[in-house]
CHARMM-style PDB file with segment names, atoms N, HN, CA, C and O in Angstrom:
ATOM      1  N   UNK     1       0.757  -1.176   0.040  1.00  0.00      PROA
ATOM      2  CA  UNK     1      -0.096   0.007   0.016  1.00  0.00      PROA
ATOM      3  C   UNK     1       0.909   1.277   0.035  1.00  0.00      PROA
ATOM      4  O   UNK     1       1.964   1.322   0.669  1.00  0.00      PROA
ATOM      5  N   UNK     2       0.393   2.261  -0.753  1.00  0.00      PROA
ATOM      6  HN  UNK     2      -0.464   2.224  -1.268  1.00  0.00      PROA
ATOM      7  CA  UNK     2       1.305   3.514  -0.881  1.00  0.00      PROA
ATOM      8  C   UNK     2       0.971   4.319   0.454  1.00  0.00      PROA
ATOM      9  O   UNK     2      -0.182   4.507   0.843  1.00  0.00      PROA
ATOM     10  N   UNK     3       2.002   4.726   1.045  1.00  0.00      PROA
ATOM     11  HN  UNK     3       2.938   4.573   0.729  1.00  0.00      PROA
ATOM     12  CA  UNK     3       1.717   5.551   2.358  1.00  0.00      PROA
ATOM     13  C   UNK     3       1.331   6.928   2.075  1.00  0.00      PROA
ATOM     14  O   UNK     3       0.350   7.426   2.628  1.00  0.00      PROA
ATOM     15  N   UNK     4       2.109   7.622   1.172  1.00  0.00      PROA
ATOM     16  HN  UNK     4       2.905   7.218   0.723  1.00  0.00      PROA
ATOM     17  CA  UNK     4       1.838   9.008   0.918  1.00  0.00      PROA
ATOM     18  C   UNK     4       2.037   9.428  -0.451  1.00  0.00      PROA
ATOM     19  O   UNK     4       2.490   8.624  -1.265  1.00  0.00      PROA
ATOM     20  N   UNK     5       1.735  10.643  -0.793  1.00  0.00      PROA
ATOM     21  HN  UNK     5       1.367  11.297  -0.132  1.00  0.00      PROA
ATOM     22  CA  UNK     5       1.875  11.249  -2.145  1.00  0.00      PROA
ATOM     23  C   UNK     5       3.391  11.042  -2.689  1.00  0.00      PROA
ATOM     24  O   UNK     5       3.598  10.673  -3.845  1.00  0.00      PROA
ATOM     25  N   UNK     6       4.354  11.289  -1.836  1.00  0.00      PROA
ATOM     26  HN  UNK     6       4.186  11.589  -0.897  1.00  0.00      PROA
ATOM     27  CA  UNK     6       5.677  11.165  -2.229  1.00  0.00      PROA
ATOM     28  C   UNK     6       6.024   9.703  -2.791  1.00  0.00      PROA
ATOM     29  O   UNK     6       6.588   9.499  -3.865  1.00  0.00      PROA
ATOM     30  N   UNK     7       5.637   8.818  -1.981  1.00  0.00      PROA
ATOM     31  HN  UNK     7       5.179   8.983  -1.108  1.00  0.00      PROA
ATOM     32  CA  UNK     7       5.810   7.334  -2.363  1.00  0.00      PROA
ATOM     33  C   UNK     7       5.090   7.105  -3.608  1.00  0.00      PROA
ATOM     34  O   UNK     7       5.624   6.412  -4.474  1.00  0.00      PROA
ATOM     35  N   UNK     8       3.877   7.637  -3.803  1.00  0.00      PROA
ATOM     36  HN  UNK     8       3.444   8.201  -3.100  1.00  0.00      PROA
ATOM     37  CA  UNK     8       3.161   7.369  -5.053  1.00  0.00      PROA
ATOM     38  C   UNK     8       4.037   7.937  -6.148  1.00  0.00      PROA
ATOM     39  O   UNK     8       4.447   7.240  -7.076  1.00  0.00      PROA
ATOM     40  N   UNK     9       4.299   9.161  -6.018  1.00  0.00      PROA
ATOM     41  HN  UNK     9       3.966   9.727  -5.264  1.00  0.00      PROA
ATOM     42  CA  UNK     9       5.088   9.836  -7.232  1.00  0.00      PROA
ATOM     43  C   UNK     9       6.410   9.081  -7.402  1.00  0.00      PROA
ATOM     44  O   UNK     9       6.824   8.874  -8.543  1.00  0.00      PROA
ATOM     45  N   UNK    10       7.101   8.656  -6.328  1.00  0.00      PROA
ATOM     46  HN  UNK    10       6.765   8.824  -5.401  1.00  0.00      PROA
ATOM     47  CA  UNK    10       8.324   7.797  -6.632  1.00  0.00      PROA
ATOM     48  C   UNK    10       8.096   6.606  -7.403  1.00  0.00      PROA
ATOM     49  O   UNK    10       8.910   6.205  -8.234  1.00  0.00      PROA
ATOM     50  N   UNK    11       6.924   5.986  -7.129  1.00  0.00      PROA
ATOM     51  HN  UNK    11       6.263   6.312  -6.454  1.00  0.00      PROA
ATOM     52  CA  UNK    11       6.735   4.706  -7.785  1.00  0.00      PROA
ATOM     53  C   UNK    11       6.370   4.924  -9.344  1.00  0.00      PROA
ATOM     54  O   UNK    11       6.685   4.093 -10.196  1.00  0.00      PROA
ATOM     55  N   UNK    12       5.656   6.155  -9.649  1.00  0.00      PROA
ATOM     56  HN  UNK    12       5.400   6.830  -8.957  1.00  0.00      PROA
ATOM     57  CA  UNK    12       5.369   6.494 -10.931  1.00  0.00      PROA
ATOM     58  C   UNK    12       6.807   6.913 -11.566  1.00  0.00      PROA
ATOM     59  O   UNK    12       7.064   6.607 -12.730  1.00  0.00      PROA
ATOM     60  N   UNK    13       7.663   7.569 -10.820  1.00  0.00      PROA
ATOM     61  HN  UNK    13       7.455   7.817  -9.874  1.00  0.00      PROA
ATOM     62  CA  UNK    13       8.912   7.929 -11.372  1.00  0.00      PROA
ATOM     63  C   UNK    13       9.807   6.643 -11.857  1.00  0.00      PROA
ATOM     64  O   UNK    13      10.476   6.635 -12.891  1.00  0.00      PROA
ATOM     65  N   UNK    14       9.716   5.709 -11.056  1.00  0.00      PROA
ATOM     66  HN  UNK    14       9.174   5.715 -10.216  1.00  0.00      PROA
ATOM     67  CA  UNK    14      10.481   4.427 -11.391  1.00  0.00      PROA
ATOM     68  C   UNK    14       9.940   3.897 -12.548  1.00  0.00      PROA
ATOM     69  O   UNK    14      10.731   3.576 -13.435  1.00  0.00      PROA
ATOM     70  N   UNK    15       8.674   3.730 -12.734  1.00  0.00      PROA
ATOM     71  HN  UNK    15       8.031   3.991 -12.013  1.00  0.00      PROA
ATOM     72  CA  UNK    15       8.082   3.051 -13.866  1.00  0.00      PROA
ATOM     73  C   UNK    15       8.401   3.950 -15.107  1.00  0.00      PROA
ATOM     74  O   UNK    15       8.698   3.398 -16.167  1.00  0.00      PROA
ATOM     75  N   UNK    16       8.352   5.264 -15.020  1.00  0.00      PROA
ATOM     76  HN  UNK    16       8.110   5.712 -14.160  1.00  0.00      PROA
ATOM     77  CA  UNK    16       8.609   6.036 -16.199  1.00  0.00      PROA
ATOM     78  C   UNK    16      10.182   6.069 -16.566  1.00  0.00      PROA
ATOM     79  O   UNK    16      10.606   6.080 -17.722  1.00  0.00      PROA
ATOM     80  N   UNK    17      11.019   6.083 -15.344  1.00  0.00      PROA
ATOM     81  HN  UNK    17      10.674   6.074 -14.406  1.00  0.00      PROA
ATOM     82  CA  UNK    17      12.506   6.088 -15.721  1.00  0.00      PROA
ATOM     83  C   UNK    17      12.842   4.823 -16.373  1.00  0.00      PROA
ATOM     84  O   UNK    17      13.680   4.826 -17.275  1.00  0.00      PROA
ATOM     85  N   UNK    18      12.264   3.734 -16.002  1.00  0.00      PROA
ATOM     86  HN  UNK    18      11.583   3.732 -15.270  1.00  0.00      PROA
ATOM     87  CA  UNK    18      12.657   2.343 -16.525  1.00  0.00      PROA
ATOM     88  C   UNK    18      12.143   2.215 -18.023  1.00  0.00      PROA
ATOM     89  O   UNK    18      12.639   1.391 -18.793  1.00  0.00      PROA
ATOM     90  N   UNK    19      11.154   3.050 -18.379  1.00  0.00      PROA
ATOM     91  HN  UNK    19      10.752   3.719 -17.754  1.00  0.00      PROA
ATOM     92  CA  UNK    19      10.602   3.128 -19.671  1.00  0.00      PROA
ATOM     93  C   UNK    19      11.333   4.219 -20.540  1.00  0.00      PROA
ATOM     94  O   UNK    19      10.872   4.582 -21.622  1.00  0.00      PROA
ATOM     95  N   UNK    20      12.510   4.726 -20.002  1.00  0.00      PROA
ATOM     96  HN  UNK    20      12.885   4.431 -19.123  1.00  0.00      PROA
ATOM     97  CA  UNK    20      13.255   5.634 -20.776  1.00  0.00      PROA
ATOM     98  C   UNK    20      12.599   7.041 -20.991  1.00  0.00      PROA
ATOM     99  O   UNK    20      12.820   7.690 -22.013  1.00  0.00      PROA
ATOM    100  N   UNK    21      11.805   7.473 -20.008  1.00  0.00      PROA
ATOM    101  HN  UNK    21      11.626   6.946 -19.177  1.00  0.00      PROA
ATOM    102  CA  UNK    21      11.351   8.864 -20.207  1.00  0.00      PROA
ATOM    103  C   UNK    21      12.536   9.816 -19.835  1.00  0.00      PROA
ATOM    104  O   UNK    21      13.419   9.388 -19.093  1.00  0.00      PROA
ATOM    105  N   UNK    22      12.583  10.987 -20.283  1.00  0.00      PROA
ATOM    106  HN  UNK    22      11.865  11.336 -20.886  1.00  0.00      PROA
ATOM    107  CA  UNK    22      13.537  11.948 -19.809  1.00  0.00      PROA
ATOM    108  C   UNK    22      13.096  12.712 -18.464  1.00  0.00      PROA
ATOM    109  O   UNK    22      11.935  12.759 -18.057  1.00  0.00      PROA
ATOM    110  N   UNK    23      14.081  13.233 -17.910  1.00  0.00      PROA
ATOM    111  HN  UNK    23      15.024  13.195 -18.240  1.00  0.00      PROA
ATOM    112  CA  UNK    23      13.782  13.986 -16.533  1.00  0.00      PROA
ATOM    113  C   UNK    23      12.653  15.057 -16.764  1.00  0.00      PROA
ATOM    114  O   UNK    23      11.760  15.258 -15.941  1.00  0.00      PROA
ATOM    115  N   UNK    24      12.775  15.729 -17.964  1.00  0.00      PROA
ATOM    116  HN  UNK    24      13.500  15.566 -18.633  1.00  0.00      PROA
ATOM    117  CA  UNK    24      11.779  16.819 -18.227  1.00  0.00      PROA
ATOM    118  C   UNK    24      10.328  16.216 -18.440  1.00  0.00      PROA
ATOM    119  O   UNK    24       9.348  16.785 -17.961  1.00  0.00      PROA
ATOM    120  N   UNK    25      10.231  15.124 -19.127  1.00  0.00      PROA
ATOM    121  HN  UNK    25      11.028  14.662 -19.516  1.00  0.00      PROA
ATOM    122  CA  UNK    25       8.869  14.419 -19.300  1.00  0.00      PROA
ATOM    123  C   UNK    25       8.455  13.928 -18.013  1.00  0.00      PROA
ATOM    124  O   UNK    25       7.257  14.116 -17.800  1.00  0.00      PROA
ATOM    125  N   UNK    26       9.043  13.396 -17.159  1.00  0.00      PROA
ATOM    126  HN  UNK    26      10.016  13.244 -17.332  1.00  0.00      PROA
ATOM    127  CA  UNK    26       8.666  12.934 -15.790  1.00  0.00      PROA
ATOM    128  C   UNK    26       8.264  14.010 -14.943  1.00  0.00      PROA
ATOM    129  O   UNK    26       7.239  13.945 -14.264  1.00  0.00      PROA
ATOM    130  N   UNK    27       9.113  15.108 -14.954  1.00  0.00      PROA
ATOM    131  HN  UNK    27       9.945  15.161 -15.505  1.00  0.00      PROA
ATOM    132  CA  UNK    27       8.681  16.318 -14.036  1.00  0.00      PROA
ATOM    133  C   UNK    27       7.442  16.890 -14.505  1.00  0.00      PROA
ATOM    134  O   UNK    27       6.638  17.311 -13.674  1.00  0.00      PROA
ATOM    135  N   UNK    28       7.178  16.959 -15.824  1.00  0.00      PROA
ATOM    136  HN  UNK    28       7.831  16.617 -16.499  1.00  0.00      PROA
ATOM    137  CA  UNK    28       5.917  17.527 -16.241  1.00  0.00      PROA
ATOM    138  C   UNK    28       4.727  16.657 -15.825  1.00  0.00      PROA
ATOM    139  O   UNK    28       3.724  17.166 -15.324  1.00  0.00      PROA
ATOM    140  N   UNK    29       4.854  15.259 -16.051  1.00  0.00      PROA
ATOM    141  HN  UNK    29       5.669  14.846 -16.458  1.00  0.00      PROA
ATOM    142  CA  UNK    29       3.841  14.356 -15.797  1.00  0.00      PROA
ATOM    143  C   UNK    29       3.463  14.315 -14.269  1.00  0.00      PROA
ATOM    144  O   UNK    29       2.295  14.201 -13.898  1.00  0.00      PROA
ATOM    145  N   UNK    30       4.537  14.416 -13.407  1.00  0.00      PROA
ATOM    146  HN  UNK    30       5.485  14.508 -13.709  1.00  0.00      PROA
ATOM    147  CA  UNK    30       4.317  14.460 -11.949  1.00  0.00      PROA
ATOM    148  C   UNK    30       4.118  15.728 -11.241  1.00  0.00      PROA
ATOM    149  O   UNK    30       3.954  15.785 -10.022  1.00  0.00      PROA
ATOM    150  N   UNK    31       4.137  16.847 -12.099  1.00  0.00      PROA
ATOM    151  HN  UNK    31       4.270  16.801 -13.089  1.00  0.00      PROA
ATOM    152  CA  UNK    31       3.909  18.134 -11.682  1.00  0.00      PROA
ATOM    153  C   UNK    31       5.039  18.497 -10.671  1.00  0.00      PROA
ATOM    154  O   UNK    31       4.711  19.001  -9.597  1.00  0.00      PROA
ATOM    155  N   UNK    32       6.167  18.301 -10.915  1.00  0.00      PROA
ATOM    156  HN  UNK    32       6.433  17.891 -11.787  1.00  0.00      PROA
ATOM    157  CA  UNK    32       7.333  18.642 -10.085  1.00  0.00      PROA
ATOM    158  C   UNK    32       8.431  19.454 -10.939  1.00  0.00      PROA
ATOM    159  O   UNK    32       8.321  19.560 -12.160  1.00  0.00      PROA
ATOM    160  N   UNK    33       9.386  19.962 -10.292  1.00  0.00      PROA
ATOM    161  HN  UNK    33       9.475  19.877  -9.300  1.00  0.00      PROA
ATOM    162  CA  UNK    33      10.412  20.572 -10.997  1.00  0.00      PROA
ATOM    163  C   UNK    33      11.460  19.604 -11.431  1.00  0.00      PROA
ATOM    164  O   UNK    33      11.666  18.601 -10.747  1.00  0.00      PROA
ATOM    165  N   UNK    34      12.160  19.843 -12.557  1.00  0.00      PROA
ATOM    166  HN  UNK    34      11.993  20.658 -13.112  1.00  0.00      PROA
ATOM    167  CA  UNK    34      13.199  18.933 -13.028  1.00  0.00      PROA
ATOM    168  C   UNK    34      14.237  18.679 -12.008  1.00  0.00      PROA
ATOM    169  O   UNK    34      14.670  17.534 -11.885  1.00  0.00      PROA
ATOM    170  N   UNK    35      14.681  19.645 -11.261  1.00  0.00      PROA
ATOM    171  HN  UNK    35      14.330  20.576 -11.361  1.00  0.00      PROA
ATOM    172  CA  UNK    35      15.736  19.601 -10.081  1.00  0.00      PROA
ATOM    173  C   UNK    35      15.252  18.656  -9.209  1.00  0.00      PROA
ATOM    174  O   UNK    35      16.076  17.866  -8.747  1.00  0.00      PROA
ATOM    175  N   UNK    36      13.851  18.537  -8.810  1.00  0.00      PROA
ATOM    176  HN  UNK    36      13.182  19.178  -9.185  1.00  0.00      PROA
ATOM    177  CA  UNK    36      13.288  17.656  -7.818  1.00  0.00      PROA
ATOM    178  C   UNK    36      13.566  16.243  -8.368  1.00  0.00      PROA
ATOM    179  O   UNK    36      14.159  15.405  -7.689  1.00  0.00      PROA
ATOM    180  N   UNK    37      13.133  16.007  -9.586  1.00  0.00      PROA
ATOM    181  HN  UNK    37      12.652  16.688 -10.137  1.00  0.00      PROA
ATOM    182  CA  UNK    37      13.104  14.689 -10.012  1.00  0.00      PROA
ATOM    183  C   UNK    37      14.585  14.173 -10.371  1.00  0.00      PROA
ATOM    184  O   UNK    37      14.821  12.965 -10.364  1.00  0.00      PROA
ATOM    185  N   UNK    38      15.497  15.043 -10.662  1.00  0.00      PROA
ATOM    186  HN  UNK    38      15.306  16.025 -10.668  1.00  0.00      PROA
ATOM    187  CA  UNK    38      16.929  14.649 -10.909  1.00  0.00      PROA
ATOM    188  C   UNK    38      17.736  14.683  -9.544  1.00  0.00      PROA
ATOM    189  O   UNK    38      18.925  14.363  -9.522  1.00  0.00      PROA
ATOM    190  N   UNK    39      17.041  15.088  -8.388  1.00  0.00      PROA
ATOM    191  HN  UNK    39      16.075  15.348  -8.406  1.00  0.00      PROA
ATOM    192  CA  UNK    39      17.857  15.108  -7.154  1.00  0.00      PROA
ATOM    193  C   UNK    39      17.803  13.887  -6.423  1.00  0.00      PROA
ATOM    194  O   UNK    39      17.292  12.892  -6.935  1.00  0.00      PROA
ATOM    195  N   UNK    40      18.358  13.866  -5.097  1.00  0.00      PROA
ATOM    196  HN  UNK    40      18.774  14.675  -4.681  1.00  0.00      PROA
ATOM    197  CA  UNK    40      18.584  12.700  -4.304  1.00  0.00      PROA
ATOM    198  C   UNK    40      17.242  11.960  -3.997  1.00  0.00      PROA
ATOM    199  O   UNK    40      17.270  10.752  -3.765  1.00  0.00      PROA
ATOM    200  N   UNK    41      16.182  12.588  -3.992  1.00  0.00      PROA
ATOM    201  HN  UNK    41      16.159  13.570  -4.181  1.00  0.00      PROA
ATOM    202  CA  UNK    41      14.845  11.945  -3.412  1.00  0.00      PROA
ATOM    203  C   UNK    41      14.296  10.996  -4.564  1.00  0.00      PROA
ATOM    204  O   UNK    41      13.615  10.008  -4.291  1.00  0.00      PROA
ATOM    205  N   UNK    42      14.604  11.323  -5.773  1.00  0.00      PROA
ATOM    206  HN  UNK    42      15.157  12.126  -5.995  1.00  0.00      PROA
ATOM    207  CA  UNK    42      14.045  10.417  -6.930  1.00  0.00      PROA
ATOM    208  C   UNK    42      15.059   9.704  -7.529  1.00  0.00      PROA
ATOM    209  O   UNK    42      15.270   8.524  -7.252  1.00  0.00      PROA
ATOM    210  N   UNK    43      15.824  10.450  -8.481  1.00  0.00      PROA
ATOM    211  HN  UNK    43      15.653  11.409  -8.706  1.00  0.00      PROA
ATOM    212  CA  UNK    43      16.851   9.737  -9.268  1.00  0.00      PROA
ATOM    213  C   UNK    43      17.939   9.107  -8.271  1.00  0.00      PROA
ATOM    214  O   UNK    43      18.293   7.939  -8.429  1.00  0.00      PROA
ATOM    215  N   UNK    44      18.455   9.893  -7.252  1.00  0.00      PROA
ATOM    216  HN  UNK    44      18.167  10.842  -7.123  1.00  0.00      PROA
ATOM    217  CA  UNK    44      19.279   9.419  -6.339  1.00  0.00      PROA
ATOM    218  C   UNK    44      18.936   8.150  -5.584  1.00  0.00      PROA
ATOM    219  O   UNK    44      19.693   7.187  -5.466  1.00  0.00      PROA
ATOM    220  N   UNK    45      17.779   8.246  -5.112  1.00  0.00      PROA
ATOM    221  HN  UNK    45      17.163   9.028  -5.208  1.00  0.00      PROA
ATOM    222  CA  UNK    45      17.104   7.076  -4.386  1.00  0.00      PROA
ATOM    223  C   UNK    45      17.132   5.848  -5.344  1.00  0.00      PROA
ATOM    224  O   UNK    45      17.601   4.762  -5.004  1.00  0.00      PROA
ATOM    225  N   UNK    46      16.623   6.089  -6.499  1.00  0.00      PROA
ATOM    226  HN  UNK    46      16.241   6.971  -6.775  1.00  0.00      PROA
ATOM    227  CA  UNK    46      16.581   5.001  -7.608  1.00  0.00      PROA
ATOM    228  C   UNK    46      17.961   4.302  -7.786  1.00  0.00      PROA
ATOM    229  O   UNK    46      18.024   3.078  -7.899  1.00  0.00      PROA
ATOM    230  N   UNK    47      18.997   5.049  -7.807  1.00  0.00      PROA
ATOM    231  HN  UNK    47      18.946   6.044  -7.716  1.00  0.00      PROA
ATOM    232  CA  UNK    47      20.198   4.445  -8.122  1.00  0.00      PROA
ATOM    233  C   UNK    47      20.806   3.796  -6.865  1.00  0.00      PROA
ATOM    234  O   UNK    47      21.605   2.866  -6.974  1.00  0.00      PROA
ATOM    235  N   UNK    48      20.413   4.307  -5.624  1.00  0.00      PROA
ATOM    236  HN  UNK    48      19.764   5.063  -5.535  1.00  0.00      PROA
ATOM    237  CA  UNK    48      20.793   3.544  -4.482  1.00  0.00      PROA
ATOM    238  C   UNK    48      20.032   2.200  -4.403  1.00  0.00      PROA
ATOM    239  O   UNK    48      20.598   1.166  -4.049  1.00  0.00      PROA
ATOM    240  N   UNK    49      18.804   2.250  -4.727  1.00  0.00      PROA
ATOM    241  HN  UNK    49      18.344   3.090  -5.015  1.00  0.00      PROA
ATOM    242  CA  UNK    49      18.171   0.946  -4.665  1.00  0.00      PROA
ATOM    243  C   UNK    49      18.271  -0.028  -5.815  1.00  0.00      PROA
ATOM    244  O   UNK    49      17.945  -1.207  -5.675  1.00  0.00      PROA
ATOM    245  N   UNK    50      18.753   0.503  -7.032  1.00  0.00      PROA
ATOM    246  HN  UNK    50      19.018   1.460  -7.145  1.00  0.00      PROA
ATOM    247  CA  UNK    50      19.078  -0.196  -8.196  1.00  0.00      PROA
ATOM    248  C   UNK    50      20.430   0.079  -8.680  1.00  0.00      PROA
ATOM    249  O   UNK    50      20.598   0.677  -9.743  1.00  0.00      PROA
ATOM    250  N   UNK    51      21.427  -0.337  -7.939  1.00  0.00      PROA
ATOM    251  HN  UNK    51      21.290  -0.823  -7.076  1.00  0.00      PROA
ATOM    252  CA  UNK    51      22.856   0.107  -8.409  1.00  0.00      PROA
ATOM    253  C   UNK    51      23.292  -0.503  -9.620  1.00  0.00      PROA
ATOM    254  O   UNK    51      23.116  -1.708  -9.800  1.00  0.00      PROA
ATOM    255  N   UNK    52      23.855   0.231 -10.478  1.00  0.00      PROA
ATOM    256  HN  UNK    52      23.998   1.210 -10.333  1.00  0.00      PROA
ATOM    257  CA  UNK    52      24.409  -0.152 -11.703  1.00  0.00      PROA
ATOM    258  C   UNK    52      25.904   0.041 -11.739  1.00  0.00      PROA
ATOM    259  O   UNK    52      26.389   1.093 -12.155  1.00  0.00      PROA
ATOM    260  N   UNK    53      26.676  -1.016 -11.284  1.00  0.00      PROA
ATOM    261  HN  UNK    53      26.282  -1.871 -10.946  1.00  0.00      PROA
ATOM    262  CA  UNK    53      28.020  -0.987 -11.228  1.00  0.00      PROA
ATOM    263  C   UNK    53      28.669  -1.840 -12.165  1.00  0.00      PROA
ATOM    264  O   UNK    53      28.170  -2.955 -12.322  1.00  0.00      PROA
ATOM    265  N   UNK    54      29.748  -1.516 -12.859  1.00  0.00      PROA
ATOM    266  HN  UNK    54      30.153  -0.611 -12.732  1.00  0.00      PROA
ATOM    267  CA  UNK    54      30.502  -2.451 -13.797  1.00  0.00      PROA
ATOM    268  C   UNK    54      31.173  -3.429 -12.900  1.00  0.00      PROA
ATOM    269  O   UNK    54      31.557  -3.098 -11.778  1.00  0.00      PROA
ATOM    270  N   UNK    55      31.315  -4.590 -13.360  1.00  0.00      PROA
ATOM    271  HN  UNK    55      31.004  -4.859 -14.272  1.00  0.00      PROA
ATOM    272  CA  UNK    55      31.929  -5.672 -12.609  1.00  0.00      PROA
ATOM    273  C   UNK    55      33.330  -5.341 -12.275  1.00  0.00      PROA
ATOM    274  O   UNK    55      34.038  -4.841 -13.150  1.00  0.00      PROA
ATOM    275  N   UNK    56      33.771  -5.557 -11.162  1.00  0.00      PROA
ATOM    276  HN  UNK    56      33.196  -5.962 -10.451  1.00  0.00      PROA
ATOM    277  CA  UNK    56      35.186  -5.193 -10.742  1.00  0.00      PROA
ATOM    278  C   UNK    56      35.236  -3.707 -10.173  1.00  0.00      PROA
ATOM    279  O   UNK    56      36.292  -3.265  -9.720  1.00  0.00      PROA
ATOM    280  N   UNK    57      34.207  -3.034 -10.204  1.00  0.00      PROA
ATOM    281  HN  UNK    57      33.349  -3.393 -10.572  1.00  0.00      PROA
ATOM    282  CA  UNK    57      34.320  -1.524  -9.705  1.00  0.00      PROA
ATOM    283  C   UNK    57      33.510  -1.432  -8.410  1.00  0.00      PROA
ATOM    284  O   UNK    57      32.511  -2.127  -8.225  1.00  0.00      PROA
ATOM    285  N   UNK    58      33.983  -0.537  -7.511  1.00  0.00      PROA
ATOM    286  HN  UNK    58      34.794   0.028  -7.661  1.00  0.00      PROA
ATOM    287  CA  UNK    58      33.302  -0.287  -6.221  1.00  0.00      PROA
ATOM    288  C   UNK    58      32.351   0.757  -6.400  1.00  0.00      PROA
ATOM    289  O   UNK    58      32.614   1.783  -7.028  1.00  0.00      PROA
ATOM    290  N   UNK    59      31.146   0.498  -5.814  1.00  0.00      PROA
ATOM    291  HN  UNK    59      30.933  -0.335  -5.304  1.00  0.00      PROA
ATOM    292  CA  UNK    59      30.065   1.453  -5.747  1.00  0.00      PROA
ATOM    293  C   UNK    59      30.353   2.231  -4.510  1.00  0.00      PROA
ATOM    294  O   UNK    59      30.011   1.776  -3.419  1.00  0.00      PROA
ATOM    295  N   UNK    60      31.003   3.455  -4.621  1.00  0.00      PROA
ATOM    296  HN  UNK    60      31.281   3.825  -5.507  1.00  0.00      PROA
ATOM    297  CA  UNK    60      31.475   4.270  -3.498  1.00  0.00      PROA
ATOM    298  C   UNK    60      30.298   4.688  -2.784  1.00  0.00      PROA
ATOM    299  O   UNK    60      30.391   4.652  -1.557  1.00  0.00      PROA
ATOM    300  N   UNK    61      29.089   5.120  -3.341  1.00  0.00      PROA
ATOM    301  HN  UNK    61      29.014   5.149  -4.337  1.00  0.00      PROA
ATOM    302  CA  UNK    61      28.059   5.694  -2.644  1.00  0.00      PROA
ATOM    303  C   UNK    61      27.413   4.584  -1.637  1.00  0.00      PROA
ATOM    304  O   UNK    61      27.074   4.815  -0.477  1.00  0.00      PROA
ATOM    305  N   UNK    62      27.317   3.406  -2.273  1.00  0.00      PROA
ATOM    306  HN  UNK    62      27.592   3.218  -3.216  1.00  0.00      PROA
ATOM    307  CA  UNK    62      26.755   2.198  -1.393  1.00  0.00      PROA
ATOM    308  C   UNK    62      27.712   1.885  -0.289  1.00  0.00      PROA
ATOM    309  O   UNK    62      27.310   1.665   0.853  1.00  0.00      PROA
ATOM    310  N   UNK    63      28.997   1.863  -0.625  1.00  0.00      PROA
ATOM    311  HN  UNK    63      29.323   2.041  -1.553  1.00  0.00      PROA
ATOM    312  CA  UNK    63      29.990   1.579   0.447  1.00  0.00      PROA
ATOM    313  C   UNK    63      29.937   2.458   1.594  1.00  0.00      PROA
ATOM    314  O   UNK    63      30.017   2.027   2.745  1.00  0.00      PROA
ATOM    315  N   UNK    64      29.781   3.888   1.257  1.00  0.00      PROA
ATOM    316  HN  UNK    64      29.715   4.238   0.323  1.00  0.00      PROA
ATOM    317  CA  UNK    64      29.757   4.818   2.290  1.00  0.00      PROA
ATOM    318  C   UNK    64      28.472   4.702   3.178  1.00  0.00      PROA
ATOM    319  O   UNK    64      28.508   4.877   4.396  1.00  0.00      PROA
ATOM    320  N   UNK    65      27.290   4.382   2.454  1.00  0.00      PROA
ATOM    321  HN  UNK    65      27.261   4.239   1.464  1.00  0.00      PROA
ATOM    322  CA  UNK    65      25.987   4.160   3.114  1.00  0.00      PROA
ATOM    323  C   UNK    65      26.214   3.068   4.188  1.00  0.00      PROA
ATOM    324  O   UNK    65      25.774   3.228   5.326  1.00  0.00      PROA
ATOM    325  N   UNK    66      26.897   1.964   3.829  1.00  0.00      PROA
ATOM    326  HN  UNK    66      27.255   1.834   2.904  1.00  0.00      PROA
ATOM    327  CA  UNK    66      27.121   0.877   4.668  1.00  0.00      PROA
ATOM    328  C   UNK    66      27.991   1.162   5.886  1.00  0.00      PROA
ATOM    329  O   UNK    66      27.790   0.691   7.005  1.00  0.00      PROA
ATOM    330  N   UNK    67      29.015   2.012   5.534  1.00  0.00      PROA
ATOM    331  HN  UNK    67      29.179   2.395   4.625  1.00  0.00      PROA
ATOM    332  CA  UNK    67      29.976   2.463   6.588  1.00  0.00      PROA
ATOM    333  C   UNK    67      29.360   3.219   7.666  1.00  0.00      PROA
ATOM    334  O   UNK    67      29.751   3.116   8.829  1.00  0.00      PROA
ATOM    335  N   UNK    68      28.302   4.057   7.268  1.00  0.00      PROA
ATOM    336  HN  UNK    68      27.984   4.141   6.324  1.00  0.00      PROA
ATOM    337  CA  UNK    68      27.659   4.928   8.158  1.00  0.00      PROA
ATOM    338  C   UNK    68      26.429   4.517   8.803  1.00  0.00      PROA
ATOM    339  O   UNK    68      25.752   5.311   9.456  1.00  0.00      PROA
ATOM    340  N   UNK    69      26.106   3.243   8.633  1.00  0.00      PROA
ATOM    341  HN  UNK    69      26.657   2.598   8.103  1.00  0.00      PROA
ATOM    342  CA  UNK    69      24.964   2.577   9.249  1.00  0.00      PROA
ATOM    343  C   UNK    69      25.095   2.312  10.671  1.00  0.00      PROA
ATOM    344  OT1 UNK    69      24.184   1.754  11.281  1.00  0.00      PROA
TER     345      UNK     69
END
């Protein structure tokens, strides 16, 4: 169940991002600013939850998140 409006918009963001929509298109659809969509709460969160790291490379963001837990 979706807890609040932010989570609902984040879920829509994920669906659109995975369908290769641009940041501008997503921002317009969700009635948000492009900087909000491209920031840590949407795009940043997506990449934390779905890391794309080349084999043999260290994901520094994920490593630092683990260090500071």
